Backbone bond lengths (Angstrom), bond angles and torsions (degrees), N, CA, C in turn:
res aa  C-N    CA-C-N  psi(-1)  N-CA   C-N-CA  omega(-1)  CA-C   N-CA-C  phi
1 M - - - 1.467 - - 1.524 109.52 -
2 P 1.337 118.35 137.00 1.457 120.42 178.78 1.520 111.46 -61.40
3 K 1.333 116.42 150.63 1.450 120.77 176.62 1.520 109.34 -74.39
4 A 1.338 116.12 151.63 1.461 120.37 -179.64 1.514 109.76 -125.61
5 T 1.306 116.16 144.72 1.455 120.92 174.62 1.512 109.18 -94.09
6 P 1.351 118.57 152.12 1.466 120.48 -179.10 1.520 110.98 -60.53
7 F 1.315 115.39 146.42 1.464 122.44 179.43 1.522 107.35 -90.38
8 S 1.327 119.20 113.77 1.455 122.36 -175.35 1.524 111.20 -66.44
9 L 1.344 115.72 153.69 1.454 120.26 178.76 1.520 110.87 -63.08
10 L 1.334 117.79 -34.68 1.455 119.66 178.89 1.519 110.88 -64.79
11 S 1.338 116.71 -47.33 1.464 120.12 178.16 1.512 110.58 -62.21
12 F 1.331 115.43 -38.45 1.459 120.48 179.05 1.521 110.78 -60.52
13 L 1.331 116.30 -47.87 1.456 120.86 -178.30 1.516 110.94 -63.18
14 L 1.341 116.71 -41.63 1.465 120.28 177.41 1.517 111.30 -61.16
15 A 1.321 115.69 -42.16 1.464 119.78 -178.98 1.510 111.26 -65.58
16 C 1.326 116.46 -42.92 1.465 120.02 -176.45 1.514 112.51 -70.25
17 T 1.337 116.82 -39.92 1.454 118.43 -175.35 1.521 112.67 -76.10
18 T 1.330 116.83 -14.15 1.460 119.06 178.79 1.512 112.62 -107.56
19 A 1.329 116.56 0.89 1.459 119.22 -178.66 1.526 110.67 -68.14
20 E 1.315 115.70 155.96 1.456 121.09 -178.25 1.522 111.29 -71.89
21 K 1.320 116.02 153.57 1.457 121.14 171.31 1.522 108.33 -71.83
22 P 1.358 117.36 155.61 1.457 118.35 178.70 1.519 111.52 -58.41
23 A 1.297 116.03 129.89 1.459 121.46 176.76 1.517 108.84 -101.19
24 A 1.312 116.49 165.67 1.456 119.72 177.47 1.523 109.08 -61.26
25 P 1.342 117.14 134.90 1.464 118.85 -178.25 1.518 111.08 -68.60
26 P 1.317 117.04 151.45 1.461 119.15 176.67 1.517 110.85 -68.46
27 A 1.317 115.91 161.02 1.458 119.28 178.44 1.525 109.66 -59.61
28 A 1.340 115.84 129.73 1.457 120.04 -176.60 1.529 110.38 -78.48
29 S 1.326 115.34 139.63 1.455 120.82 176.05 1.515 109.06 -88.06
30 T 1.330 116.70 148.22 1.462 119.28 178.34 1.519 110.98 -71.89
31 T 1.332 117.23 -21.75 1.457 121.80 177.62 1.520 108.74 -112.46
32 L 1.331 116.44 117.87 1.450 120.46 -179.03 1.518 110.60 -82.12
33 P 1.335 117.21 152.64 1.465 120.01 176.64 1.528 110.63 -60.25
34 A 1.322 115.59 150.33 1.462 120.34 176.43 1.520 109.90 -77.60
35 D 1.330 116.30 161.27 1.455 119.71 173.05 1.522 109.13 -64.74
36 P 1.334 117.64 141.06 1.464 120.06 -179.78 1.526 110.82 -74.61
37 P 1.318 118.11 165.53 1.463 119.88 174.23 1.523 110.64 -57.11
38 A 1.311 116.31 148.08 1.463 120.72 -177.63 1.526 111.87 -58.51
39 T 1.322 116.22 -32.83 1.459 119.74 -179.72 1.526 111.97 -65.23
40 V 1.318 115.94 -30.08 1.462 120.81 177.30 1.520 110.18 -83.56
41 A 1.348 117.20 -46.70 1.464 121.92 -177.64 1.529 111.65 -57.44
42 S 1.344 116.69 -34.88 1.468 119.93 -177.54 1.521 112.72 -68.94
43 L 1.331 117.52 -16.30 1.457 121.57 -178.51 1.523 112.67 -95.84
44 V 1.321 117.21 -10.83 1.459 121.39 179.34 1.527 109.16 -64.78
45 G 1.331 116.86 132.72 1.463 120.05 -178.87 1.511 111.52 -178.07
46 D 1.328 115.28 -161.10 1.461 120.97 -174.43 1.524 110.00 -132.02
47 Y 1.342 115.30 149.55 1.457 121.67 -173.81 1.533 109.97 -138.43
48 A 1.322 115.64 154.12 1.464 120.69 179.99 1.515 110.72 -135.30
49 E 1.338 114.10 149.80 1.456 122.39 173.38 1.521 105.23 -138.90
50 G 1.355 115.65 103.27 1.459 119.40 -171.73 1.523 109.37 66.29
51 A 1.334 116.11 -129.67 1.467 121.17 179.41 1.521 112.27 -92.03
52 D 1.325 117.03 2.39 1.463 121.82 -178.15 1.525 109.39 -96.33
53 S 1.320 116.67 142.81 1.466 120.99 -177.35 1.516 110.78 -133.83
54 I 1.328 114.96 149.17 1.461 122.12 176.99 1.518 108.90 -138.28
55 S 1.304 115.66 164.87 1.456 121.67 172.40 1.520 109.21 -113.01
56 L 1.305 115.35 146.62 1.458 121.38 168.26 1.525 104.67 -106.58
57 R 1.318 116.19 106.22 1.447 121.58 -173.05 1.519 110.92 -114.36
58 E 1.338 115.27 171.26 1.464 120.86 176.76 1.514 109.55 -103.67
59 V 1.320 116.06 131.26 1.465 123.09 175.71 1.520 107.68 -136.83
60 G 1.324 117.14 115.34 1.460 120.37 178.14 1.511 113.63 59.65
61 G 1.319 116.74 33.36 1.456 120.95 178.96 1.513 114.36 82.81
62 K 1.342 117.11 0.21 1.460 121.19 179.15 1.519 110.28 -114.26
63 L 1.334 116.32 163.07 1.456 122.41 179.83 1.522 110.27 -95.95
64 E 1.333 115.10 130.92 1.461 120.49 -178.98 1.520 109.24 -130.54
65 A 1.332 116.37 127.59 1.461 121.61 172.23 1.521 108.12 -83.70
66 I 1.345 116.62 136.09 1.472 120.71 -177.70 1.520 109.50 -145.65
67 G 1.326 116.36 137.79 1.455 121.05 -179.04 1.508 112.83 -71.87
68 W 1.332 116.45 150.16 1.469 121.07 175.53 1.522 110.75 -78.07
69 K 1.324 117.04 -48.44 1.456 120.87 -175.51 1.528 111.86 -78.45
70 D 1.315 115.79 -34.14 1.467 121.50 -178.65 1.529 107.65 -131.11
71 T 1.325 116.21 99.58 1.467 120.35 -174.87 1.524 113.15 -76.24
72 T 1.350 117.38 0.11 1.465 119.04 173.34 1.527 110.74 -79.46
73 R 1.316 116.94 -13.05 1.471 121.30 177.16 1.533 107.56 -80.71
74 R 1.306 116.98 105.03 1.458 121.43 -174.84 1.525 111.23 -142.58
75 A 1.329 114.31 152.07 1.464 119.53 174.67 1.522 108.42 -162.21
76 T 1.328 116.72 137.68 1.462 121.85 175.92 1.528 109.34 -81.43
77 L 1.332 116.15 134.04 1.461 121.23 -179.90 1.523 110.17 -118.79
78 E 1.309 116.54 148.96 1.455 121.96 175.03 1.528 109.12 -84.51
79 A 1.327 116.37 141.17 1.457 120.84 -178.54 1.527 111.97 -56.32
80 A 1.319 116.62 -33.20 1.461 120.38 -178.76 1.523 112.32 -65.15
81 N 1.333 116.95 -18.12 1.468 120.88 -178.34 1.526 112.77 -100.28
82 V 1.340 116.54 11.11 1.465 121.02 -177.76 1.520 109.69 -106.91
83 G 1.316 116.40 131.39 1.463 121.54 177.42 1.505 109.86 -158.17
84 D 1.338 117.11 -143.31 1.462 120.43 177.10 1.519 110.87 -64.51
85 S 1.319 116.25 -18.12 1.458 121.59 176.08 1.524 108.89 -142.67
86 I 1.330 115.46 158.50 1.459 121.20 175.39 1.519 108.62 -135.32
87 V 1.304 116.48 161.20 1.456 121.50 175.56 1.520 108.04 -106.75
88 F 1.322 115.28 125.46 1.472 121.75 -178.89 1.515 107.14 -145.14
89 E 1.324 116.87 130.25 1.466 123.51 -178.60 1.531 111.29 55.60
90 G 1.335 115.45 34.26 1.455 120.40 177.03 1.514 114.47 77.03
91 K 1.325 117.91 7.51 1.461 121.64 -179.73 1.527 109.79 -118.65
92 T 1.320 115.51 157.90 1.461 121.41 176.69 1.523 108.95 -97.07
93 W 1.318 115.11 125.39 1.467 122.35 -177.60 1.526 108.47 -112.71
94 R 1.343 116.67 134.05 1.456 122.65 179.96 1.528 110.50 -96.49
95 R 1.319 115.30 138.42 1.464 120.06 179.23 1.524 109.59 -66.64
96 I 1.339 117.13 138.14 1.463 122.63 -179.94 1.524 109.46 -117.53
97 A 1.325 115.54 150.63 1.460 121.91 -178.21 1.519 110.34 -93.93
98 L 1.318 117.02 119.14 1.463 123.15 174.45 1.522 108.59 -121.88
99 G 1.317 116.24 161.02 1.460 119.93 176.25 1.512 112.93 84.85
100 P 1.334 116.44 -169.40 1.468 120.99 -177.45 1.522 111.60 -62.11
101 S 1.329 115.46 143.16 1.461 119.24 176.79 1.518 110.87 -69.88
102 S 1.336 116.00 -27.90 1.466 121.61 175.39 1.520 108.13 -158.87
103 G 1.333 116.78 155.90 1.458 120.58 179.44 1.507 112.35 70.44
104 N 1.334 115.87 -154.07 1.460 121.40 -173.79 1.518 112.23 -124.00
105 V 1.346 116.67 22.25 1.466 121.22 -179.14 1.523 108.79 -129.79
106 F 1.328 116.70 126.34 1.458 121.72 176.32 1.521 108.91 -79.36
107 R 1.322 117.07 137.45 1.469 120.82 -179.20 1.523 110.69 -131.35
108 I 1.326 114.84 149.40 1.454 121.79 171.04 1.529 108.09 -113.16
109 T 1.333 115.43 168.00 1.464 120.46 169.05 1.519 106.70 -99.17
110 P 1.345 118.41 105.14 1.471 120.53 -176.38 1.522 111.88 -57.57
111 R 1.318 116.00 148.23 1.462 122.08 -178.53 1.515 112.54 -76.71
112 A 1.325 117.13 -10.84 1.469 121.15 178.91 1.523 107.99 -152.21
113 S 1.315 117.11 168.31 1.457 121.25 179.66 1.524 110.58 -71.57
114 Y 1.320 115.59 156.89 1.471 121.21 179.06 1.530 110.29 -57.43
115 D 1.329 117.62 -47.23 1.462 120.84 -176.76 1.524 111.94 -61.63
116 S 1.338 117.09 -41.51 1.461 118.78 -179.93 1.531 111.07 -70.50
117 L 1.319 116.77 -37.10 1.462 120.21 176.59 1.522 110.99 -62.60
118 M 1.322 116.32 -43.81 1.461 121.12 179.65 1.526 111.16 -63.97
119 K 1.303 117.24 -43.64 1.470 121.42 -178.66 1.521 110.84 -60.27
120 V 1.333 116.28 -46.35 1.461 120.57 -179.78 1.523 110.95 -66.22
121 A 1.327 116.98 -42.52 1.466 120.75 -176.56 1.529 111.91 -66.54
122 L 1.316 117.22 -41.05 1.464 119.85 -179.42 1.524 112.14 -70.25
123 A 1.328 116.85 -25.49 1.460 120.39 178.79 1.525 112.06 -82.31
124 A 1.332 116.63 -17.83 1.462 121.26 -178.24 1.531 110.66 -84.19
125 K 1.321 114.75 165.87 1.459 121.50 179.90 1.530 109.91 -121.45
126 P 1.334 117.27 143.67 1.476 119.57 175.36 1.514 111.00 -62.20
127 P 1.322 118.77 158.16 1.467 120.75 178.30 1.525 111.20 -62.44
128 K 1.331 115.54 144.68 1.460 120.09 178.09 1.524 109.23 -72.24
129 E 1.321 115.45 140.81 1.457 121.00 -179.22 1.522 110.23 -127.45
130 E 1.309 115.61 142.53 1.452 121.37 175.31 1.516 109.12 -122.38
131 G 1.301 115.77 143.13 1.460 118.83 179.38 1.510 110.98 146.55
132 D 1.310 114.83 176.93 1.464 122.11 -179.64 1.524 108.11 -98.84
133 F 1.336 116.40 96.64 1.456 121.38 -175.94 1.527 111.32 -100.02
134 L 1.311 115.17 152.56 1.455 120.16 173.60 1.520 109.70 -74.54
135 P 1.341 117.45 148.96 1.467 118.83 175.62 1.531 110.22 -66.75
136 A 1.317 115.06 144.45 1.461 119.26 179.33 1.523 110.05 -64.41
137 D 1.328 115.81 139.65 1.467 121.76 177.34 1.528 107.79 -143.29
138 L 1.324 115.19 62.28 1.454 120.93 -178.58 1.521 110.99 -71.55
139 V 1.312 115.96 133.49 1.456 121.41 177.10 1.521 108.80 -128.19
140 E 1.312 115.23 154.17 1.458 120.82 179.93 1.528 108.97 -84.61
141 L 1.321 116.14 126.34 1.456 119.71 -173.83 1.519 112.89 -56.10
142 V 1.325 117.64 -44.17 1.459 119.29 -176.26 1.524 112.54 -70.78
143 S 1.348 117.21 -12.79 1.459 118.62 175.16 1.524 110.88 -74.71
144 L 1.338 117.51 -19.19 1.457 122.31 177.91 1.522 111.88 -93.18
145 D 1.339 116.66 -29.68 1.459 121.02 178.70 1.524 108.20 -157.05
146 S 1.310 115.91 109.95 1.469 120.76 -175.59 1.522 113.17 -74.39
147 T 1.353 117.41 -8.23 1.464 119.17 179.00 1.528 112.31 -86.65
148 I 1.333 117.10 -6.18 1.464 120.29 170.35 1.522 107.59 -70.32
149 K 1.321 116.95 132.42 1.465 120.69 -178.29 1.525 110.94 -96.27
150 L 1.323 114.40 151.49 1.455 121.23 179.18 1.525 111.05 -116.54
151 D 1.310 114.87 137.51 1.465 122.96 168.43 1.524 105.49 -142.25
152 I 1.335 115.47 74.13 1.457 122.38 -172.32 1.521 108.90 -80.11
153 R 1.313 116.21 97.30 1.458 121.17 -171.86 1.528 113.43 -64.58
154 Y 1.338 117.64 -32.02 1.465 119.44 -175.94 1.527 112.82 -83.50
155 A 1.327 116.34 1.48 1.464 119.90 172.65 1.525 110.63 -89.89
156 G 1.322 117.29 1.20 1.461 122.96 177.33 1.513 109.08 -142.78
157 T 1.315 116.53 -157.60 1.464 121.12 -179.08 1.528 112.16 -106.30
158 N 1.323 117.34 5.32 1.455 122.39 -177.56 1.529 110.08 -84.78
159 N 1.338 116.69 59.59 1.456 121.99 -176.68 1.521 110.42 -147.46
160 F 1.323 116.94 176.31 1.464 121.38 -171.70 1.524 113.59 -65.99
161 M 1.339 116.89 -17.83 1.466 120.89 177.66 1.518 112.69 -97.14
162 G 1.331 116.62 -18.21 1.458 120.13 -178.17 1.515 113.09 70.35
163 S 1.350 117.61 24.63 1.464 122.19 -177.53 1.520 110.64 -135.69
164 K 1.311 116.22 159.38 1.462 122.60 -179.88 1.527 109.88 -93.59
165 F 1.340 116.05 130.43 1.459 121.08 -178.21 1.529 113.00 -117.06
166 Y 1.331 117.52 -25.29 1.458 121.57 -179.64 1.524 109.31 -112.81
167 S 1.315 116.15 146.98 1.465 120.86 179.80 1.520 112.34 -79.59
168 S 1.335 117.65 -17.64 1.462 120.95 -178.38 1.523 109.80 -149.85
169 A 1.316 115.61 155.64 1.468 121.53 -178.19 1.525 109.42 -85.96
170 R 1.327 116.15 86.38 1.456 122.20 -177.01 1.516 109.96 -134.54
171 A 1.318 116.39 153.46 1.465 121.54 179.74 1.514 109.43 -133.65
172 F 1.329 116.47 124.66 1.458 123.18 -178.47 1.525 110.21 -122.78
173 L 1.335 115.79 145.86 1.461 122.14 171.60 1.519 108.30 -140.52
174 Q 1.329 116.99 157.97 1.451 119.69 170.36 1.527 108.05 -59.26
175 R 1.308 117.01 144.26 1.460 121.31 -169.36 1.535 114.03 -51.62
176 P 1.338 119.99 -47.60 1.475 117.58 179.53 1.525 112.70 -60.37
177 A 1.338 117.13 -38.60 1.461 120.51 178.77 1.526 110.57 -68.72
178 A 1.327 116.27 -40.07 1.463 120.27 179.28 1.525 111.05 -63.59
179 E 1.320 116.38 -43.48 1.466 119.83 179.88 1.530 110.92 -65.96
180 A 1.338 116.77 -35.21 1.470 120.24 177.60 1.529 110.42 -67.39
181 A 1.335 116.87 -39.78 1.463 120.34 178.15 1.525 110.88 -63.49
182 V 1.321 116.78 -38.78 1.466 120.80 177.85 1.521 110.41 -63.34
183 R 1.332 117.36 -40.67 1.470 120.04 178.48 1.532 110.36 -63.35
184 A 1.324 116.54 -40.18 1.464 119.71 177.12 1.522 110.56 -62.79
185 H 1.323 116.61 -41.68 1.460 122.26 178.34 1.528 110.72 -60.17
186 Q 1.317 116.65 -44.57 1.465 120.74 -179.91 1.523 111.53 -65.60
187 A 1.329 116.88 -38.40 1.460 120.32 179.00 1.525 110.93 -66.76
188 L 1.323 116.99 -36.43 1.458 120.87 -179.45 1.527 112.58 -68.43
189 K 1.318 116.82 -25.98 1.464 120.18 -179.22 1.529 111.60 -58.49
190 A 1.329 116.04 -33.71 1.468 119.46 179.44 1.526 111.64 -64.90
191 Q 1.330 116.75 -19.32 1.462 121.58 178.69 1.528 112.20 -101.01
192 G 1.333 115.57 1.99 1.456 119.67 176.85 1.509 115.19 91.63
193 Y 1.346 116.48 17.10 1.460 119.70 -177.22 1.529 111.26 -131.58
194 G 1.312 115.45 162.61 1.452 122.46 175.44 1.516 109.46 -138.21
195 L 1.329 116.77 168.21 1.459 121.46 -179.47 1.528 111.37 -83.40
196 L 1.317 114.65 137.51 1.462 123.46 174.80 1.526 106.63 -117.19
197 I 1.321 117.20 112.96 1.466 122.37 -171.84 1.526 111.17 -93.55
198 H 1.332 115.13 130.22 1.462 120.71 175.89 1.526 112.48 -102.50
199 D 1.341 117.28 -30.81 1.468 119.84 -179.36 1.512 109.54 -167.13
200 G 1.318 115.68 151.78 1.454 122.37 175.46 1.517 108.75 -132.28
201 Y 1.347 116.12 -117.22 1.468 119.45 174.70 1.521 109.54 -57.75
202 R 1.329 115.60 133.01 1.463 122.33 179.68 1.526 108.51 -129.50
203 P 1.319 118.35 122.04 1.475 119.38 178.60 1.531 111.40 -57.23
204 W 1.318 115.49 145.01 1.465 120.72 -177.14 1.519 112.01 -58.71
205 Y 1.315 117.72 -37.73 1.466 118.65 -177.09 1.531 111.06 -62.70
206 V 1.346 117.40 -29.12 1.466 120.11 176.64 1.529 110.02 -70.67
207 T 1.328 116.34 -39.57 1.465 120.10 175.47 1.518 110.75 -58.85
208 K 1.324 117.02 -40.76 1.468 120.20 178.49 1.523 110.66 -65.61
209 M 1.312 118.11 -38.67 1.461 120.95 176.97 1.522 110.93 -61.50
210 F 1.330 116.41 -43.32 1.461 120.62 179.35 1.542 110.40 -60.75
211 W 1.320 115.55 -46.82 1.463 121.00 -177.58 1.533 110.67 -63.06
212 D 1.318 116.46 -48.02 1.458 120.52 -177.57 1.526 112.10 -65.97
213 A 1.323 117.28 -27.10 1.463 121.18 -176.99 1.519 113.28 -85.35
214 T 1.333 117.58 -22.08 1.466 121.53 -169.02 1.525 112.07 -88.85
215 P 1.336 118.56 132.01 1.475 121.63 176.19 1.524 111.23 -58.47
216 D 1.317 116.17 147.21 1.467 121.85 -174.83 1.521 114.55 -49.55
217 P 1.337 120.28 -48.68 1.474 118.96 -176.06 1.524 113.82 -64.07
218 L 1.345 117.67 -17.45 1.461 120.84 -177.88 1.527 112.75 -100.01
219 R 1.308 117.27 3.23 1.463 119.41 -174.70 1.516 113.99 -72.81
220 I 1.336 117.94 -6.17 1.464 118.62 173.49 1.523 110.80 -67.35
221 F 1.343 116.92 -11.79 1.462 121.15 -179.35 1.530 113.15 -100.60
222 V 1.314 118.20 -0.96 1.464 120.89 178.49 1.525 109.01 -129.28
223 A 1.321 116.37 150.24 1.464 121.03 -176.29 1.524 111.08 -79.35
224 D 1.321 115.29 143.73 1.464 122.43 176.15 1.525 108.23 -76.05
225 P 1.333 118.89 118.58 1.470 119.92 -177.54 1.520 113.62 -64.47
226 S 1.332 117.81 -20.66 1.461 119.15 177.40 1.518 111.65 -68.47
227 Q 1.330 116.55 -19.69 1.460 122.33 176.56 1.526 112.06 -104.99
228 G 1.331 115.88 -21.23 1.463 119.91 -175.34 1.515 110.67 81.15
229 S 1.299 115.39 158.29 1.461 121.97 179.60 1.522 109.95 -105.87
230 R 1.311 116.33 154.37 1.463 119.74 174.66 1.523 110.37 -69.59
231 H 1.342 115.65 -22.11 1.468 118.99 170.13 1.529 109.86 -62.65
232 N 1.337 117.65 -39.53 1.463 121.33 -179.40 1.520 111.81 -62.32
233 R 1.320 116.66 -24.36 1.463 121.92 -179.39 1.532 112.09 -91.06
234 G 1.323 116.38 -2.10 1.462 119.89 -179.58 1.505 113.49 74.84
235 C 1.347 116.31 22.09 1.461 120.25 -176.35 1.518 113.04 -124.25
236 A 1.330 117.22 17.24 1.459 121.22 175.02 1.517 108.46 -128.13
237 V 1.315 115.03 144.17 1.462 119.85 -179.61 1.520 108.84 -135.65
238 D 1.317 115.68 135.41 1.463 122.73 172.70 1.520 107.31 -100.91
239 L 1.328 117.19 128.18 1.460 118.26 -173.47 1.513 111.58 -160.27
240 S 1.312 114.52 168.07 1.453 123.03 175.05 1.528 107.12 -142.81
241 L 1.331 116.37 -160.49 1.457 122.27 179.49 1.518 110.26 -119.04
242 Y 1.331 115.69 152.71 1.461 120.15 167.47 1.520 108.76 -126.32
243 D 1.316 115.74 153.35 1.459 122.94 -178.75 1.526 109.01 -82.24
244 L 1.322 117.45 123.28 1.465 120.82 -177.27 1.525 112.18 -62.98
245 K 1.318 117.96 -32.76 1.462 120.66 -177.68 1.522 112.03 -72.84
246 T 1.319 116.29 -43.87 1.465 120.32 -175.25 1.519 113.29 -97.71
247 G 1.336 116.51 -22.20 1.455 120.40 -174.99 1.515 113.18 78.00
248 E 1.337 117.02 2.79 1.456 121.24 -175.54 1.529 111.61 -92.75
249 P 1.342 117.01 147.56 1.473 119.80 174.49 1.525 110.41 -62.84
250 V 1.321 116.57 147.56 1.456 120.22 175.58 1.526 108.77 -81.16
251 V 1.333 115.43 166.02 1.463 121.02 177.97 1.522 108.74 -99.46
252 M 1.329 115.61 122.70 1.455 122.14 179.45 1.533 109.72 -103.44
253 P 1.344 118.36 174.69 1.469 119.73 -179.44 1.525 114.57 -62.20
254 S 1.327 117.81 -21.57 1.467 121.07 174.42 1.518 108.18 -141.10
255 V 1.328 116.57 168.00 1.460 120.16 173.43 1.522 108.37 -81.81
256 Y 1.322 115.62 165.59 1.471 121.37 178.24 1.527 110.24 -63.99
257 D 1.318 116.41 140.08 1.462 124.34 177.75 1.524 113.38 63.84
258 E 1.310 116.77 20.21 1.464 119.68 176.14 1.525 109.23 -74.29
259 M 1.316 115.83 126.66 1.459 120.91 -179.44 1.525 109.36 -96.99
260 S 1.310 115.08 72.81 1.467 121.49 178.08 1.519 108.38 -151.85
261 P 1.333 117.44 166.59 1.470 119.26 178.82 1.523 114.08 -59.11
262 R 1.339 117.54 -18.91 1.468 118.96 177.77 1.526 111.80 -64.08
263 A 1.342 116.68 -19.86 1.462 121.08 -179.97 1.526 112.85 -78.01
264 F 1.326 117.17 -17.74 1.464 119.97 -177.45 1.530 110.25 -63.29
265 P 1.326 118.63 139.75 1.470 120.34 176.13 1.522 112.66 -66.18
266 T 1.339 117.27 -13.68 1.462 121.43 178.02 1.526 112.52 -101.11
267 Y 1.331 117.88 1.59 1.463 120.36 -179.96 1.525 109.02 -56.97
268 P 1.336 118.08 125.83 1.464 119.87 -172.52 1.523 114.96 -88.93
269 G 1.339 117.67 -3.26 1.452 120.49 -174.11 1.518 114.14 -86.51
270 G 1.347 114.34 -163.92 1.458 120.33 -178.20 1.523 111.79 85.18
271 T 1.322 115.98 -165.06 1.461 121.27 177.91 1.525 110.24 -97.80
272 S 1.319 115.07 163.72 1.468 119.36 178.96 1.525 111.00 -58.88
273 R 1.318 116.72 -39.93 1.464 120.38 -179.02 1.523 111.22 -66.58
274 Q 1.334 117.28 -42.94 1.453 119.95 179.14 1.526 111.10 -60.70
275 R 1.310 116.69 -44.61 1.464 119.91 179.78 1.527 111.35 -65.96
276 A 1.326 117.22 -37.76 1.469 120.80 179.73 1.530 110.62 -67.30
277 L 1.318 117.47 -39.06 1.461 120.55 177.96 1.530 110.67 -65.72
278 R 1.315 116.33 -40.28 1.470 120.48 177.01 1.531 110.59 -59.86
279 E 1.323 117.20 -42.04 1.463 120.49 -179.83 1.530 112.28 -74.11
280 T 1.340 116.64 -29.43 1.463 119.81 175.74 1.527 110.29 -63.58
281 L 1.329 116.45 -43.77 1.465 121.17 176.69 1.521 110.21 -62.77
282 R 1.302 116.47 -47.54 1.462 120.45 -177.26 1.524 112.29 -61.72
283 K 1.319 116.32 -44.15 1.464 119.52 -179.15 1.529 111.25 -62.36
284 A 1.331 116.64 -41.61 1.464 120.19 -179.72 1.524 111.35 -64.80
285 M 1.328 117.14 -40.74 1.462 120.49 -178.37 1.532 111.40 -72.76
286 E 1.322 116.98 -41.92 1.459 119.53 -179.75 1.522 111.98 -66.16
287 A 1.319 117.50 -28.32 1.467 121.02 178.03 1.519 111.11 -66.18
288 E 1.344 117.30 -19.26 1.459 121.06 -178.20 1.527 112.89 -110.79
289 G 1.323 117.43 19.43 1.460 120.50 171.85 1.517 115.56 94.56
290 F 1.331 117.99 13.26 1.461 121.42 176.81 1.522 109.89 -98.90
291 T 1.329 115.91 156.02 1.460 122.71 175.75 1.517 108.63 -126.50
292 V 1.330 115.99 133.99 1.454 119.59 179.84 1.524 109.82 -72.97
293 Y 1.343 116.39 142.04 1.455 121.43 177.43 1.523 109.16 -74.98
294 E 1.327 117.61 144.98 1.459 121.03 -167.77 1.527 114.87 -69.98
295 T 1.326 119.22 -15.38 1.459 119.85 179.03 1.525 113.38 -118.61
296 E 1.335 118.03 4.05 1.470 120.39 -176.55 1.521 110.65 -142.33
297 W 1.319 117.71 113.13 1.470 120.66 -179.22 1.517 112.35 -63.98
298 W 1.344 118.73 -23.20 1.467 122.85 -175.52 1.532 113.56 -89.19
299 H 1.326 118.20 -10.53 1.468 122.46 -173.01 1.526 110.11 -100.74
300 F 1.334 115.46 122.92 1.460 121.19 179.99 1.525 110.22 -127.66
301 D 1.343 115.66 132.48 1.465 122.68 179.22 1.512 109.70 -103.48
302 Y 1.332 115.90 134.47 1.456 119.96 177.59 1.522 109.91 -79.51
303 K 1.320 116.24 147.96 1.466 122.68 -170.58 1.532 113.84 -59.25
304 D 1.335 119.36 -27.16 1.460 121.82 -175.06 1.525 113.24 -99.14
305 W 1.330 118.05 22.26 1.464 120.08 -173.09 1.521 112.89 -60.54
306 K 1.333 117.88 -30.83 1.461 120.25 -178.59 1.524 113.02 -68.84
307 R 1.316 117.53 -13.04 1.465 120.92 -175.62 1.532 113.17 -89.29
308 Y 1.326 116.31 1.34 1.467 120.42 -179.01 1.523 110.75 -121.36
309 R 1.331 115.65 145.73 1.452 121.13 179.81 1.526 111.72 -75.52
310 I 1.317 114.59 160.62 1.457 121.78 171.67 1.518 108.62 -70.71
311 G 1.318 116.56 132.94 1.453 121.43 177.53 1.519 110.77 -116.00
312 T 1.333 116.14 151.10 1.464 119.59 177.48 1.524 112.23 -133.40
313 E 1.339 116.69 10.36 1.455 119.89 -178.96 1.518 111.10 -70.08
314 R 1.323 115.98 141.11 1.460 120.61 171.84 1.523 108.98 -67.30
315 F 1.318 115.95 162.08 1.467 119.94 -179.44 1.526 111.50 -54.79
316 E 1.324 116.47 -40.32 1.469 120.32 -176.19 1.520 112.55 -65.11
317 A 1.342 116.37 -22.92 1.460 120.45 -175.95 1.520 113.41 -97.33
318 L 1.329 117.11 -1.10 1.462 119.49 -178.43 1.517 111.05 -66.38
319 N 1.312 115.76 139.21 1.460 121.80 177.72 1.516 108.21 -92.27
320 L 1.327 115.66 91.29 1.457 120.89 -176.19 1.515 111.06 -103.27
321 N 1.326 114.97 145.48 1.460 119.57 176.39 1.517 111.63 -72.06
322 V 1.327 115.55 -35.16 1.468 121.47 -178.30 1.512 108.75 -135.45
323 K 1.321 116.81 134.36 1.461 121.45 173.99 1.521 108.54 -119.04
324 V 1.305 115.91 135.04 1.464 120.23 -178.95 1.512 109.41 -129.27
325 Q 1.338 114.61 159.03 1.448 119.86 174.09 1.526 108.74 -77.67
326 V 1.313 116.84 124.94 1.459 120.63 -176.85 1.510 110.52 -84.40
327 P 1.336 118.73 125.96 1.459 120.23 176.65 1.518 111.03 -67.48
328 K 1.311 116.75 144.42 1.454 121.20 177.73 1.527 108.81 -73.84
329 P 1.373 116.70 141.45 1.472 118.78 177.76 1.516 110.10 -65.42
330 N 1.330 115.47 143.81 1.473 120.34 179.29 1.525 110.52 -73.64
């Protein structure tokens, strides 16, 4: 694999602020592209020339350079011409490092210690809201369909902060959103996939911890606590897909909670299969009233999120009509 240079925060900010808004996904095919040969997949990556960035992606088993800001800029490249740098449009582009530095989890260096972040967040109050809101009716997703899988990252240390925020691996949504997610899950089964949930309702104090911990240039990936998050309202869900045959998570263009342009739903890189899986998830969720968040392919907001108040109760304090034992993810 070619060597990559670190992606500077300035270049990152330029790339993110000029990226396209999510567009309607293309019509999904019933047959997804196959994984490319390993020799091709190992060359897939991202490159920069000054403040301009491109992806070297796989299309039909071949390598194609494509612009981030203008996806009409394209050219097929031979594998023999790919290395630490490539030539595209007569310029030399250097490979840049995106994603986790190691392993499969993206991490930041928090701006403060976990204990100090927690102390400040618990002492703070959510923003005051006025209006006619619906009463909260949070339900546990697996109580509606036990075949939905859970991988609740904030119930352990396998997350971008490397700290535990929830006492148990559970996922809650307001009932209409939960029922819509179940319908999406059932529709995906016909294609051989199921929903893998990373997060649902998130207490406001956790959102404040995320915001306070995250460096300024990366805050486009975390909600501003002064506005509250749609997760706080129980109307946002972070999720991916798992393969029904193997039970394994699918591979998407980025890892979950990755704070890089690869997380954008419009990111043009990766392999054909990764992009097709991302669009398969998006199409299923949008068919049930969800909208993808503009910087995170895994984050979907339910259409009625404005009708619910911001919540900050811990899971143990939730007033639920039904409580069930949550099965452990396989």
